[in-house]
C-alpha positions in Angstrom: 44.8 0.6 -10.6 41.8 -2.0 -12.3 39.6 -4.0 -10.9 36.5 -6.0 -11.9 33.9 -6.6 -10.1 31.3 -10.1 -10.8 27.9 -9.1 -10.5 25.9 -6.1 -11.4 23.3 -6.7 -8.8 22.7 -3.8 -5.3 25.8 -4.6 -4.4 28.0 -5.1 -8.0 26.8 -1.9 -9.4 26.6 0.1 -6.4 30.6 -0.8 -5.0 31.5 -1.0 -9.5 30.3 2.6 -9.3 31.5 4.3 -6.1 35.2 2.8 -7.1 35.2 4.2 -10.5 34.2 7.9 -8.3 37.3 7.7 -6.6 39.4 7.0 -9.4 40.0 3.9 -10.5 39.4 1.6 -13.3 36.2 -1.2 -13.1 34.7 -3.3 -15.2 31.4 -5.0 -14.0 31.0 -8.2 -15.2 27.5 -10.0 -15.7 26.1 -12.8 -17.5 22.9 -11.3 -18.2 23.6 -9.9 -21.6 20.2 -7.3 -21.7 21.3 -5.4 -18.2 24.2 -5.4 -20.0 23.8 -3.1 -22.4 20.9 -1.7 -20.7 23.8 -1.0 -18.5 25.9 0.3 -21.2 22.9 2.8 -22.0 22.3 3.7 -18.4 19.5 1.4 -18.1 19.6 1.2 -13.9 18.7 -2.2 -12.9 17.8 -0.7 -9.5 16.1 1.5 -7.7 19.2 3.4 -5.8 19.1 7.4 -5.5 21.9 9.2 -6.6 23.3 5.9 -8.7 22.2 6.2 -12.3 24.4 9.7 -12.4 27.3 8.5 -10.9 27.0 5.5 -13.7 26.2 7.4 -16.3 29.2 9.9 -15.3 31.7 7.1 -15.3 30.7 5.5 -18.1 31.2 8.1 -20.1 34.5 9.5 -18.6 35.6 5.2 -18.9 36.5 4.7 -15.9 33.2 2.5 -16.0 33.1 -0.6 -17.9 30.3 -3.4 -18.8 31.1 -6.6 -20.1 29.7 -10.1 -20.1 32.7 -12.2 -20.6 35.3 -12.2 -17.6 37.6 -14.6 -19.0 38.4 -11.6 -21.6 39.1 -8.9 -19.2 40.3 -11.3 -15.7 44.0 -11.1 -16.7 44.4 -7.3 -17.4 43.4 -7.3 -14.0 44.2 -7.1 -9.6 41.8 -7.9 -8.6 38.5 -8.9 -9.0 34.8 -9.0 -6.4 33.0 -12.0 -6.2 29.6 -9.7 -6.2 27.1 -12.0 -6.9 23.5 -13.4 -4.8 24.3 -15.8 -1.9 19.9 -17.2 -1.5 18.5 -18.9 1.2 18.1 -22.6 0.4 14.7 -24.6 1.9 16.9 -25.4 4.1 18.3 -21.4 5.5 21.7 -22.2 4.2 23.1 -19.2 1.9 23.5 -21.1 -1.4 26.8 -20.7 -3.0 26.3 -21.9 -6.3 26.9 -18.1 -8.0 30.0 -18.2 -6.1 31.8 -20.8 -6.7 30.6 -20.9 -11.2 33.2 -17.2 -10.5 35.8 -18.3 -8.8 36.4 -22.2 -11.1 35.9 -19.4 -14.1 38.7 -17.4 -12.7 40.3 -20.4 -11.6 39.9 -22.2 -15.3 41.3 -19.0 -16.8 44.0 -16.6 -14.4 47.0 -16.8 -15.7 48.7 -13.9 -13.9 49.0 -13.1 -9.9 45.8 -11.9 -9.2 43.9 -11.3 -5.9 40.0 -12.5 -5.7 38.0 -10.8 -3.3 34.7 -12.0 -1.5 32.0 -8.9 -1.3 28.9 -11.3 -1.6 27.5 -12.2 1.8 29.1 -15.4 2.9 29.0 -17.9 5.6 32.2 -18.0 8.1 35.5 -20.2 5.4 34.0 -20.1 1.8 37.0 -17.8 1.1 39.4 -20.3 1.8 36.9 -22.7 0.3 37.7 -20.5 -2.7 41.0 -20.6 -2.6 41.5 -24.1 -1.9 39.4 -24.6 -5.1 41.0 -22.5 -7.1 44.9 -23.7 -6.4 43.2 -27.8 -7.1 42.5 -25.6 -10.6 45.0 -24.7 -10.7 47.4 -27.5 -10.3 45.6 -29.0 -12.8 46.2 -26.8 -14.9 50.2 -27.1 -13.9 50.2 -23.7 -12.6 51.1 -24.6 -8.7 52.8 -21.9 -8.4 50.8 -19.3 -9.9 49.8 -16.7 -6.8 46.7 -16.2 -5.6 45.0 -14.8 -2.5 42.0 -14.2 -1.4 40.6 -11.5 1.0 37.5 -11.0 2.6 36.1 -7.4 1.7 31.5 -7.4 2.9 29.4 -4.7 2.6 27.6 -2.1 4.6 25.3 -0.3 2.5 22.1 0.4 3.1 19.3 0.3 0.4 17.9 3.5 -0.2 21.5 5.3 1.3 24.1 3.0 -0.7 26.2 5.2 -3.0 26.2 8.0 0.8 27.4 4.6 2.1 29.9 3.7 -0.2 31.5 6.7 -0.2 31.1 7.9 3.3 31.3 4.7 5.4 31.5 4.3 9.2 34.1 1.3 9.0 35.6 -0.5 5.7 36.0 -4.2 7.1 39.3 -5.8 5.5 40.1 -9.9 6.1 43.2 -10.8 4.6 45.6 -13.5 6.0 49.0 -12.1 3.4 51.2 -9.2 3.3 50.4 -8.9 -0.4 47.3 -9.1 -0.2 46.7 -6.2 2.2 48.3 -4.2 0.7 46.8 -4.1 -2.2 43.5 -3.2 -0.3 45.0 -0.5 0.9 46.3 0.7 -2.0 42.7 0.5 -3.6 41.3 2.1 -0.3 43.8 4.4 0.0 41.7 7.8 -0.7 39.3 6.7 1.1 42.4 6.5 3.6 43.0 10.3 3.2 39.5 11.6 4.7 40.3 9.3 7.9 37.4 6.2 7.2 38.6 3.9 9.1 39.6 0.7 7.3 39.4 -2.8 9.4 41.7 -4.8 8.8 41.3 -8.8 10.3 41.6 -12.1 9.5 39.6 -13.4 6.8 37.2 -15.8 8.9 37.0 -12.6 11.5 35.7 -10.2 8.4 32.6 -12.9 7.2 31.4 -13.1 10.7 31.3 -10.0 11.4 29.3 -9.7 9.0 26.9 -11.8 10.0 27.2 -10.7 13.1 26.2 -7.2 12.5 23.0 -8.1 10.4 22.6 -10.1 12.9 22.5 -6.7 15.8 20.8 -4.8 14.0 17.7 -7.2 13.0 17.6 -8.7 17.3 17.3 -5.1 18.1 14.2 -4.4 15.2 12.6 -7.3 17.1 13.4 -6.7 20.1 11.5 -3.2 19.8 8.7 -4.5 17.8 8.5 -7.1 20.8 8.6 -4.0 23.7 5.3 -2.7 21.0 3.3 -5.6 21.2 3.8 -5.5 25.5 2.9 -1.8 25.8 -0.5 -2.9 23.4 -0.8 -4.9 25.8 -0.1 -2.9 29.6 -1.2 0.1 27.9 2.2 2.1 27.2 3.0 4.5 24.0 5.7 2.4 22.6 6.7 6.2 20.9 7.5 7.4 24.6 9.7 4.0 25.3 12.0 4.5 22.3 12.3 7.7 23.5 13.8 6.7 26.8 15.6 4.4 25.8 17.4 5.4 23.4 18.8 8.7 25.2 20.8 6.3 27.0 25.0 6.2 25.8 24.5 2.4 25.6 21.5 1.6 23.8 21.6 5.0 21.2 18.6 5.7 19.1 19.8 3.3 15.7 17.0 0.4 14.9 14.3 0.9 18.3 11.7 2.0 15.6 8.5 -0.5 16.4 6.9 -1.5 12.7 5.4 -4.5 10.7 8.2 -6.7 10.8 12.1 -6.5 8.9 12.9 -8.2 5.4 15.0 -6.7 2.2 17.8 -9.0 0.4 20.4 -9.1 3.9 18.8 -9.6 7.4 16.6 -12.2 6.8 18.9 -14.1 4.7 21.2 -13.1 6.8 19.5 -14.2 10.4 18.6 -17.9 8.4 22.4 -18.4 7.8 23.7 -17.9 11.2 21.4 -20.1 12.3 21.6 -22.9 10.2 25.6 -22.6 10.8 25.6 -22.6 14.0 23.9 -25.6 13.5 25.8 -26.9 11.2 28.8 -26.4 13.8 26.5 -28.3 16.6 25.5 -24.9 17.8 21.9 -23.6 19.2 21.7 -19.7 18.2 18.8 -19.4 20.7 18.1 -14.9 20.3 18.4 -15.2 16.8 16.1 -18.0 16.5 13.4 -15.7 19.2 14.7 -12.6 16.6 13.6 -14.5 13.1 10.5 -16.0 15.2 9.2 -12.4 16.4 9.9 -11.1 13.1 7.6 -13.7 11.5 5.2 -13.0 14.3 5.2 -9.5 13.3 4.7 -9.0 9.7 1.5 -10.6 10.2 -0.1 -7.7 12.9 -1.0 -5.0 10.4 -3.7 -7.7 9.5 -4.4 -8.7 12.8 -5.5 -5.3 13.2 -7.6 -4.8 10.5 -9.5 -8.1 10.7 -10.1 -7.5 15.1 -11.9 -3.9 13.8 -13.7 -5.7 11.2 -14.6 -8.3 14.4 -13.6 -10.6 11.5 -16.3 -8.8 9.2 -13.3 -8.7 6.4 -14.7 -10.9 3.2 -15.6 -8.8 0.6 -13.9 -5.5 1.9 -11.3 -3.5 -0.5 -8.1 -2.7 1.4 -5.6 0.7 0.2 -1.8 -0.5 0.6 0.2 2.2 0.5 3.7 1.4 0.0 5.6 -2.7 -1.4 9.1 -2.0 -0.8 10.6 -3.0 2.6 11.5 -0.1 3.0 11.9 3.6 1.4 14.1 4.7 -1.4 14.3 1.5 -2.6 12.2 -1.0 -5.4 13.3 -4.0 -3.4 10.2 -6.4 -2.1 12.5 -9.7 -0.9 10.9 -10.5 2.5 8.5 -7.3 2.5 6.3 -6.9 4.8 3.7 -5.7 2.7 3.7 -9.2 0.2 2.4 -11.2 3.9 -0.4 -8.6 4.8 -1.4 -8.0 1.0 -1.4 -12.5 0.8 -3.2 -12.7 3.9 -6.2 -9.9 2.4 -6.4 -11.9 -0.6 -6.4 -15.2 1.1 -9.3 -14.1 3.5 -11.9 -12.4 0.4 -10.2 -8.1 0.1 -9.5 -6.4 -2.2 -6.1 -4.9 -2.4 -5.4 -0.9 -3.9 -2.2 -1.1 -3.6 0.8 2.7 -4.6 4.6 2.2 -3.9 6.3 5.0 -5.4 9.3 3.4 -7.2 8.1 -0.8 -6.5 5.1 -1.2 -8.5 7.4 -2.9 -11.6 8.6 -5.5 -9.2 5.6 -5.9 -7.2 3.9 -7.4 -10.3 7.0 -9.8 -10.1 5.7 -11.1 -6.5 2.2 -10.2 -6.9 0.7 -10.3 -10.9 -2.4 -9.4 -11.3 -4.1 -10.7 -7.5 -3.9 -6.3 -6.6 -5.1 -3.0 -8.7 -2.0 -1.2 -8.9 -3.0 2.6 -8.7 -2.0 5.7 -10.0 -1.5 7.6 -6.4 -2.4 7.1 -3.5 -5.4 8.6 -3.5 -6.5 6.3 -6.2 -5.4 3.6 -4.2 -8.0 5.1 -1.2 -10.7 4.9 -4.2 -13.3 3.0 -2.2 -11.3 1.5 0.5 -12.9 -0.2 3.6 -9.0 0.8 5.3 -5.8 2.3 4.7 -2.8 0.3 5.4 0.9 1.6 5.2 3.2 -1.1 5.3 6.5 1.2 4.1 7.2 4.6 5.8 8.1 6.6 1.7 8.3 10.7 2.1 5.1 11.2 0.1 2.9 9.4 2.7 3.5 11.3 5.3 1.0 14.6 4.5 -1.9 13.2 2.4 -4.8 15.5 1.9 -7.2 13.7 5.1 -10.4 15.6 4.6 -9.7 14.2 0.6 -9.0 10.7 1.7 -12.4 11.1 3.9 -14.1 11.8 1.0 -12.9 9.1 -1.1 -13.2 6.6 1.6 -16.4 3.7 2.3 -14.4 4.0 5.8 -11.7 5.7 7.7 -9.7 3.4 9.0 -5.6 4.0 9.3 -3.8 1.0 10.4 -0.1 2.6 10.6 2.8 0.1 10.2 5.7 2.9 10.7 4.1 5.2 13.4 4.3 8.3 10.9 1.3 9.6 12.0 0.2 11.2 14.6 -3.6 9.8 16.4 -4.6 13.5 18.0 -4.3 14.6 14.6 -6.1 11.7 12.6 -9.6 11.9 15.2 -9.9 15.7 14.3 -10.2 14.4 10.3 -12.9 11.3 12.1 -10.1 8.7 11.0 -9.9 5.9 13.2 -6.1 5.2 14.1 -4.4 2.0 15.0 -0.1 2.8 14.6 2.0 -0.2 16.8 2.6 -0.3 20.1 0.6 2.7 20.7 -2.6 2.8 23.1 
């Protein structure tokens, strides 16, 4: 089976490599020639554990190919996935310009029956819009009877665990509205069916909504728990105990009940904005999700507020060590990262920042340029610091040498944005510890 995946970003590259790993002949397409040439040499443009080995292995086995020329390979394919970005525009809408450009290229060059699948996160109705546009262009080209189907196949990959999520998914959601499309998608996902993974077929509109609804629920749990954590601090409760008590209820479960300094990344922020906007366009107010977004935006300021409060506002000229820049561990993704909100507030207040991240240092320069000091390791970051603030819970941060840190830091304040440390333990080392939602 031969398929093409347009877009070699996070979703497209992981999907293409993993489909190839399952024996599919995959061609990944991107307009960025430097990226394509790099991929041919095994240079992976994103940090994702395990991805490089799969890309290199399948490229060498000639199951995975890379090109910048979609028209040259289009008519060799049974399925073309659209996996390009859909960033938020200034009004919060999903920007579909890249999606529609790809669809237009397909419409202008396709000469044989084809299934077009949206893998990008798109507003409800986008797949129908694609089909309408393609059919119109085919009629203009004198090919009104050429069979083109569309389907929706949203991704549910967690950054940092994307390869495992693709190869062992909780479920695969597929939106189709013709038997031909369902047959092709069943053929493509047959290796997953053999392992008893759930492939859930539904109509296209419901499939597109499932993606938004899933991310909205997860974001809601995060903001809800952060709201509870903030209340715990006010009334003197311990959110860690509360979380354990809640999570033991089988109706609630433990997932996404960890308080912190807010969510970020490529999905939740833009998807929440998009579904709020979609509701507005349909004349319906998404009141819960508006609150979710408001809580999250406020939570991103909590680390700075704790730092400023500890020093009673006297923070100009001080130095802060920041451990962790990516929005979560095991990725270099800086999009909407809580660390950016923290660092921007610190810099605006005249505070010097010394930062370290195991994977996101290069990416951070795109956002912060040379406004901060990029440290060689965690101890270099902490040298001379008045406070240590941890926005991202990388594993290598969990057991530092506290004796060494005490000797190189100016003040011994630790503000833990992910509750990875124990206040009693740090007190024995002479540190004043402040987590999220704790006494």
